[in-house]
N, C-alpha and C positions, 0 to 999 in steps of 0.2 A: 564480574567473571561468576559464572554458575558451575558448581562441581557436580559431578556424577560419580557413580561407581568406580570407574576406571580412568577418569581424566577430568577435563573441565572444557567449558564452551564459553568463548569470548562473548561480550555483550553486542548485540546488533542494533543499529540505528538507521532511521530512516525519515525523511521528511516528504509528505504527500501536500498538495495544494489543490484548491479548487475554487474557481470564481463563477458566480451565477448571476445571470441578468435576466429579469423578468419584464416582459412588455406586452403590449395590445391591451385592449379592454379586460379590467378584472383579473389582469395578469395571467391571461389565457397562456401565453406562450413564453418559453424560457431558452436560454442558451447557456450551457453550461461548459466550461473550459477546465480540464482537470491534468494534473500531472503526478505520477506515483515516481517516488525515489529521485527527486529532481537533482540530488547531488551525486548520485550513484554510490551511495555509502553502505548499502545493505549487502552484507557478506556473510557467509557462515563460516566461522572459524573455531574449529573444534580439535584438542588435543587429547590423544588417548594412549595410555600406557597400561601394559600388562607385563607379565614374567618373561614372555618371549617376543615382545614387540613393542615399538614406540611408533605412534602414527600422528600425523599432522595433516588435516583436511582443511584446505582453504578454497571454498567454493564462491564463485561470483556467478549470478545469474544475470541474464539479460532481462531485468524486470523493469528498467525506466522505460516509461511511455507517457504519451500525451495524448489526451482524446477531447473531442469536441462534440457536444450532445445537443440536439433540439428536442424540444417536448412541447406538445399542443394539448391543452385540455379541451375536450368536446363536452357541450352540456353544462349542465348545473350540478354541482354536488352539495348536498345538503346533509351534514353530519347529524343532525338533530333527530332523524327518523329512527 
């Protein structure tokens, strides 16, 4: 729990995951499968209190997503230059 001047915020947790597979000669191509917040646990939970009000904010964004990416490296890269 994190405190602030007029209340506190509950902790936020989430798990992201990614898998990458490289192939072709010199690993020139790769495919990456990734997922964000795979268990849908990231929420914003804030309690605020002042002299005239009490407020509880509980926000859940639709942030869970999965993606697949393909990358191909053209030419030769030399880091010694």
